[in-house]
N, C-alpha and C positions, 0 to 999 in steps of 0.2 A: 703198575707204574707208580713211582713216587709222585707226589703232587707237583714238585718242581720240574720233574721230566715231562709230565702232562702239560704243565704251563708252557714249557719250552716248545713242545710240539704244536700247541694250539695257537701260538702267537707267531705269525709269519715274520715278524721282526726279530724274533729269538731263535726260530727254527733254522739250523744251519742248512737244511735242505733247500731253503729258498734260493740259495746261490746256484744250485743245480737247476732249479726252475728257470731262473733268469738265463742261464746258458742255453737251456732248451728252447726258450723263446727266440734267441738269436739263431739257433740252428733251424728252427721251424721256418723262418722268414728268409733265410739265405739260400741261394742256389749253390749246390755243392760243386758245380762246374758251369761254364758258360752254356753248355749244351743240355744240362739237366735241370728239370723244374724243382723249385722249392716245394716243401711240404705244403705251404700255404697256397700254392698254385692249384693243387688238386683238391685240397680239403677246406680251403678258406680259413676263417678265424678259428683257432683252436678252442676257444672258450665255447663255441657252439658245436663245431663238428666233432670234438673229442669228448663231449659230455657223455658219461656212461660207458665209454668204450672199454676202459680197463676192467670194469666190473664183469665182463663177459669172458675174459681169458682165464686159463688156456681154452682153446677151442680148435676145431678142424678148419683149416683154410686150404682150399684146393687139394683136399685129400691128405693133408698132413697136420699133425697136432702141433700147434704153435702157442707159445706164451706171448706176452706183449713184446718182449725183446725180439723174439723171433719174427713177429709181424713187422716190426720197425725195420729189421734187416731184410725182410722179404721185399718191403716197399723200396728200400734203398738199392737193392740189387736189380730188381725188375723194372721199377718205374724210373729210378734215378740213374740206373746203369753205373752205380758206384760199388766199390768193395764193401763188403759187410763190415760193420764195426765189431771189434773184438769184445768178447764177454767181459763185463765189469770195467770197460773203458769209460772215460769221462763223457764222451759224446753219447754213447748208447744209454748210460744211466741218466743223463740230463734229459734226453728225449723221453725216456720212460717215466721219469719223475713228472715232467711237464704234463704228459698225457694222463697219468694216474691221478694227478692233482685235480684234474677237471671232473673226476668222478667223486670227489670228496663228499660225504654225506649220502651217497647212493648205495643201495644194497648190493652185495655180491650176488650175481645171478647163478642159479643152479642149472647146469646143462645136463639134461637127461635124454638127449637125442640118442637113438640106437647106436650110432657109430662111435659114440663116446664111451659107452658102457664098458667095453673090454679094457680101455685105457684106465678108466676109473677103478675097475676091479683090480688091475695090476698095481695101481697106486695104493689102494687099501691093503693089498697083500704086503707090499714093501713097508708100509707104515707099521704093520703089526709083526714084521719078521725080525727075529733077533739077529744081530750082526756084530761083527768085530770081536776083538779079544775080550771086551767087557760083556759080550753076550747079552746086549740090551736091544730093545725095540723102541721105536718112537713112542708107541702107545704106552709102554711102561712108565715113561716119564710124563707124557702130556695127557694121558687119559686117567691113569691110575694114581698119579702123584701131583697132579696140578695143585697149586696153592702151597705146596711144601717148599722147602728151601734146598738149593743146591749151590754149593760154593758161595754162599752169602746172598744169592739172588732167588727170587720167587720163581718157581716153575710155572710157565704159562700153559695155556691149553692149545698152543700152536695154531692160533688163528691169524692167518697172514693178511690182516686188514691194512697194514701200514706200509707195504712194500711198493717200491723201493723205500728203504728206511735209512736214517742216519743213526748209526750206532756209536755211542760214545766210546765204546771199546775200540772201534775201528777208526774213529775220527774222520769218517768219510761216509758217503752213501754206498749202499750195497744192495744186491738183489736177494730175492728169496733163495735162490739156488746157492748163493754164497753162504747163507745161514745154514742151509742143509749140509753143505760141505763141512762147516764148522762142527755140526753135531756128529757127523760121521767120523771126523777126526777125533772128537772127544771120546767116542766109544772104541777108537782104535780099529776102525773098519777100513777096508780097501775102498777108495773112492771109485765111483763109476767114471768112465771116460768123459771128458768134456763133450757136451752135446748128445750124451747118451739118452735114449728114450726114458730111462728110469727117472731122471731129474724131472722130466715133464709130467710123468705119471704121478709122482709124489706131489708135485706142485698142483696138478689137477685135483687130486684127492684132498689136499689141504684146503683148496678154495672151495670145493664141494662141502667140506665139513663146516666152513664159515659162511655158507649160503644164508643170505638175509641180514648178515652183519654189515655195517657200514664201512665204506672205504675211508681211510684216514691217511693218505700218503701226501708228503713224505712223513712217516712216522718217526718218532725219536725214541730210542730204547737204550738201556744201559750198555 
Protein backbone atom coordinates (compact mmCIF):
# COMPACT_ATOMS: atom_id res chain seq x y z
CA UNK A 1 0.00 0.00 0.00
CA UNK A 2 1.15 3.52 -0.73
CA UNK A 3 1.56 5.65 2.43
CA UNK A 4 -1.36 7.86 1.46
CA UNK A 5 -3.63 4.82 0.97
CA UNK A 6 -2.67 3.43 4.37
CA UNK A 7 -3.27 6.83 5.94
CA UNK A 8 -6.74 6.90 4.39
CA UNK A 9 -7.48 3.43 5.75
CA UNK A 10 -6.26 4.12 9.28
CA UNK A 11 -8.15 7.39 9.76
CA UNK A 12 -11.89 6.83 10.14
CA UNK A 13 -12.54 10.43 9.08
CA UNK A 14 -10.82 9.71 5.74
CA UNK A 15 -11.78 6.08 5.19
CA UNK A 16 -14.81 5.99 2.83
CA UNK A 17 -15.88 2.70 4.43
CA UNK A 18 -16.94 4.67 7.50
CA UNK A 19 -20.19 5.55 5.71
CA UNK A 20 -20.98 1.83 5.39
CA UNK A 21 -20.29 1.38 9.11
CA UNK A 22 -22.75 4.15 9.90
CA UNK A 23 -25.41 2.52 7.70
CA UNK A 24 -24.72 -0.79 9.44
CA UNK A 25 -25.26 0.82 12.85
CA UNK A 26 -28.70 1.98 11.71
CA UNK A 27 -29.61 -1.47 10.38
CA UNK A 28 -28.39 -3.07 13.62
CA UNK A 29 -30.82 -1.11 15.77
CA UNK A 30 -33.83 -1.03 13.43
CA UNK A 31 -36.56 -3.66 13.33
CA UNK A 32 -36.93 -4.86 9.71
CA UNK A 33 -40.67 -5.18 10.29
CA UNK A 34 -43.04 -4.66 13.23
CA UNK A 35 -43.05 -8.40 13.91
CA UNK A 36 -39.29 -8.97 13.52
CA UNK A 37 -36.63 -8.30 16.16
CA UNK A 38 -33.75 -5.96 15.49
CA UNK A 39 -30.24 -7.42 15.58
CA UNK A 40 -29.69 -5.52 18.83
CA UNK A 41 -32.63 -7.34 20.43
CA UNK A 42 -30.80 -10.69 20.24
CA UNK A 43 -27.17 -9.60 20.35
CA UNK A 44 -27.18 -6.39 22.36
CA UNK A 45 -24.53 -3.71 21.71
CA UNK A 46 -22.49 -4.68 18.66
CA UNK A 47 -19.23 -3.33 20.10
CA UNK A 48 -19.32 -6.08 22.70
CA UNK A 49 -21.23 -8.94 21.08
CA UNK A 50 -19.53 -8.78 17.67
CA UNK A 51 -15.99 -8.42 18.96
CA UNK A 52 -13.87 -11.11 17.29
CA UNK A 53 -16.75 -12.65 15.34
CA UNK A 54 -15.53 -11.96 11.80
CA UNK A 55 -12.09 -13.40 12.59
CA UNK A 56 -13.64 -16.89 12.79
CA UNK A 57 -15.35 -17.05 9.36
CA UNK A 58 -15.83 -18.95 7.11
CA UNK A 59 -16.97 -21.78 9.36
CA UNK A 60 -19.64 -24.47 9.65
CA UNK A 61 -22.99 -23.31 11.00
CA UNK A 62 -25.66 -25.99 11.41
CA UNK A 63 -23.87 -28.29 8.99
CA UNK A 64 -23.16 -25.79 6.23
CA UNK A 65 -20.09 -23.72 5.43
CA UNK A 66 -20.89 -20.01 5.72
CA UNK A 67 -18.90 -16.82 5.43
CA UNK A 68 -19.92 -13.74 7.39
CA UNK A 69 -22.36 -12.61 4.68
CA UNK A 70 -23.94 -16.05 4.76
CA UNK A 71 -24.31 -15.91 8.55
CA UNK A 72 -25.93 -12.48 8.35
CA UNK A 73 -28.45 -13.74 5.81
CA UNK A 74 -29.01 -16.90 7.85
CA UNK A 75 -30.00 -14.77 10.84
CA UNK A 76 -32.11 -12.54 8.61
CA UNK A 77 -34.12 -15.40 7.12
CA UNK A 78 -34.45 -17.61 10.23
CA UNK A 79 -34.57 -15.15 13.13
CA UNK A 80 -36.06 -12.08 11.49
CA UNK A 81 -38.20 -13.94 8.94
CA UNK A 82 -37.08 -11.56 6.20
CA UNK A 83 -35.85 -12.18 2.63
CA UNK A 84 -32.11 -12.60 2.31
CA UNK A 85 -30.15 -9.57 1.20
CA UNK A 86 -28.62 -9.92 -2.26
CA UNK A 87 -24.89 -10.38 -2.64
CA UNK A 88 -22.96 -7.10 -2.90
CA UNK A 89 -26.02 -5.05 -1.94
CA UNK A 90 -25.59 -1.99 0.26
CA UNK A 91 -27.46 -3.42 3.31
CA UNK A 92 -25.49 -6.69 3.34
CA UNK A 93 -22.14 -4.96 2.86
CA UNK A 94 -23.00 -2.36 5.51
CA UNK A 95 -23.82 -5.01 8.09
CA UNK A 96 -20.75 -7.02 7.15
CA UNK A 97 -18.46 -3.98 7.42
CA UNK A 98 -19.96 -3.03 10.78
CA UNK A 99 -19.36 -6.51 12.20
CA UNK A 100 -15.90 -6.89 10.66
CA UNK A 101 -14.85 -3.51 12.02
CA UNK A 102 -15.45 -4.76 15.57
CA UNK A 103 -12.61 -7.27 15.10
CA UNK A 104 -10.02 -4.72 13.98
CA UNK A 105 -6.63 -5.52 15.49
CA UNK A 106 -7.63 -9.11 16.32
CA UNK A 107 -5.91 -12.12 14.69
CA UNK A 108 -7.63 -14.25 12.08
CA UNK A 109 -8.41 -17.60 13.67
CA UNK A 110 -7.24 -20.84 12.07
CA UNK A 111 -10.07 -23.36 11.93
CA UNK A 112 -8.68 -26.90 11.93
CA UNK A 113 -11.75 -28.84 13.02
CA UNK A 114 -12.11 -32.16 11.14
CA UNK A 115 -15.28 -31.19 9.28
CA UNK A 116 -13.56 -28.16 7.78
CA UNK A 117 -10.55 -30.04 6.38
CA UNK A 118 -12.18 -31.29 3.18
CA UNK A 119 -13.38 -27.75 2.35
CA UNK A 120 -9.95 -26.34 3.15
CA UNK A 121 -8.25 -28.90 0.90
CA UNK A 122 -10.67 -28.05 -1.91
CA UNK A 123 -9.86 -24.36 -1.51
CA UNK A 124 -6.13 -25.05 -1.67
CA UNK A 125 -6.61 -27.09 -4.83
CA UNK A 126 -8.54 -24.24 -6.44
CA UNK A 127 -5.86 -21.73 -5.41
CA UNK A 128 -3.17 -23.78 -7.14
CA UNK A 129 -5.21 -24.81 -10.20
CA UNK A 130 -4.49 -23.18 -13.56
CA UNK A 131 -7.61 -21.74 -15.12
CA UNK A 132 -8.90 -19.55 -17.89
CA UNK A 133 -7.53 -18.68 -21.30
CA UNK A 134 -4.45 -17.21 -19.59
CA UNK A 135 -3.83 -20.62 -17.97
CA UNK A 136 -2.80 -19.07 -14.64
CA UNK A 137 -3.38 -20.06 -11.04
CA UNK A 138 -3.81 -17.82 -8.01
CA UNK A 139 -0.57 -19.16 -6.55
CA UNK A 140 1.46 -18.20 -9.61
CA UNK A 141 0.77 -14.53 -8.92
CA UNK A 142 0.37 -14.40 -5.16
CA UNK A 143 2.93 -17.01 -4.05
CA UNK A 144 5.55 -16.95 -6.81
CA UNK A 145 5.45 -13.30 -7.90
CA UNK A 146 4.33 -11.26 -4.91
CA UNK A 147 6.12 -7.95 -4.65
CA UNK A 148 6.50 -7.69 -8.41
CA UNK A 149 4.44 -5.35 -10.56
CA UNK A 150 1.37 -6.08 -12.66
CA UNK A 151 -0.33 -3.32 -14.66
CA UNK A 152 1.47 -0.75 -12.54
CA UNK A 153 0.37 -2.22 -9.19
CA UNK A 154 2.33 -4.29 -6.67
CA UNK A 155 1.22 -7.93 -6.54
CA UNK A 156 0.16 -8.75 -2.95
CA UNK A 157 0.24 -12.09 -1.16
CA UNK A 158 -3.56 -12.37 -1.24
CA UNK A 159 -4.07 -11.94 2.49
CA UNK A 160 -7.74 -10.98 2.94
CA UNK A 161 -7.30 -9.02 6.15
CA UNK A 162 -9.25 -5.94 5.11
CA UNK A 163 -12.51 -7.30 3.71
CA UNK A 164 -15.03 -5.96 3.10
CA UNK A 165 -12.82 -3.28 1.58
CA UNK A 166 -13.21 0.03 -0.16
CA UNK A 167 -11.38 -0.16 -3.50
CA UNK A 168 -10.55 3.12 -5.17
CA UNK A 169 -11.00 1.31 -8.48
CA UNK A 170 -14.57 0.39 -7.54
CA UNK A 171 -15.42 3.65 -5.75
CA UNK A 172 -17.42 1.51 -3.31
CA UNK A 173 -17.14 -1.25 -0.73
CA UNK A 174 -16.99 -4.83 -1.96
CA UNK A 175 -16.61 -8.36 -0.63
CA UNK A 176 -13.74 -10.80 -0.96
CA UNK A 177 -15.80 -12.81 -3.43
CA UNK A 178 -16.13 -9.75 -5.66
CA UNK A 179 -12.33 -9.51 -5.72
CA UNK A 180 -12.08 -13.21 -6.56
CA UNK A 181 -14.46 -12.70 -9.46
CA UNK A 182 -12.28 -9.84 -10.69
CA UNK A 183 -9.23 -12.11 -10.66
CA UNK A 184 -11.03 -14.86 -12.55
CA UNK A 185 -12.20 -12.35 -15.14
CA UNK A 186 -8.62 -11.12 -15.49
CA UNK A 187 -7.38 -14.60 -16.46
CA UNK A 188 -10.47 -14.99 -18.70
CA UNK A 189 -11.85 -17.92 -16.74
CA UNK A 190 -15.47 -19.00 -16.59
CA UNK A 191 -16.90 -17.80 -13.29
CA UNK A 192 -18.41 -20.19 -10.77
CA UNK A 193 -22.15 -19.77 -10.32
CA UNK A 194 -23.27 -17.22 -7.68
CA UNK A 195 -23.41 -18.99 -4.34
CA UNK A 196 -21.32 -21.93 -5.60
CA UNK A 197 -19.31 -23.78 -2.93
CA UNK A 198 -16.07 -23.01 -4.76
CA UNK A 199 -16.23 -19.36 -3.69
CA UNK A 200 -16.50 -20.32 -0.04
CA UNK A 201 -13.74 -22.92 -0.35
CA UNK A 202 -11.38 -20.34 -1.82
CA UNK A 203 -12.36 -17.81 0.82
CA UNK A 204 -11.76 -20.36 3.57
CA UNK A 205 -8.31 -21.22 2.23
CA UNK A 206 -7.32 -17.56 1.90
CA UNK A 207 -8.37 -16.87 5.49
CA UNK A 208 -6.43 -19.95 6.63
CA UNK A 209 -3.32 -18.67 4.82
CA UNK A 210 -3.73 -15.37 6.68
CA UNK A 211 -4.20 -17.00 10.09
CA UNK A 212 -2.61 -14.92 12.84
CA UNK A 213 -2.68 -11.72 10.78
CA UNK A 214 -4.78 -8.86 12.11
CA UNK A 215 -8.20 -7.81 10.83
CA UNK A 216 -8.20 -4.28 9.34
CA UNK A 217 -11.69 -3.79 7.92
CA UNK A 218 -12.79 -1.74 6.12
CA UNK A 219 -9.49 -1.80 4.28
CA UNK A 220 -8.70 0.68 1.52
CA UNK A 221 -6.95 -0.55 -1.60
CA UNK A 222 -6.12 0.93 -5.03
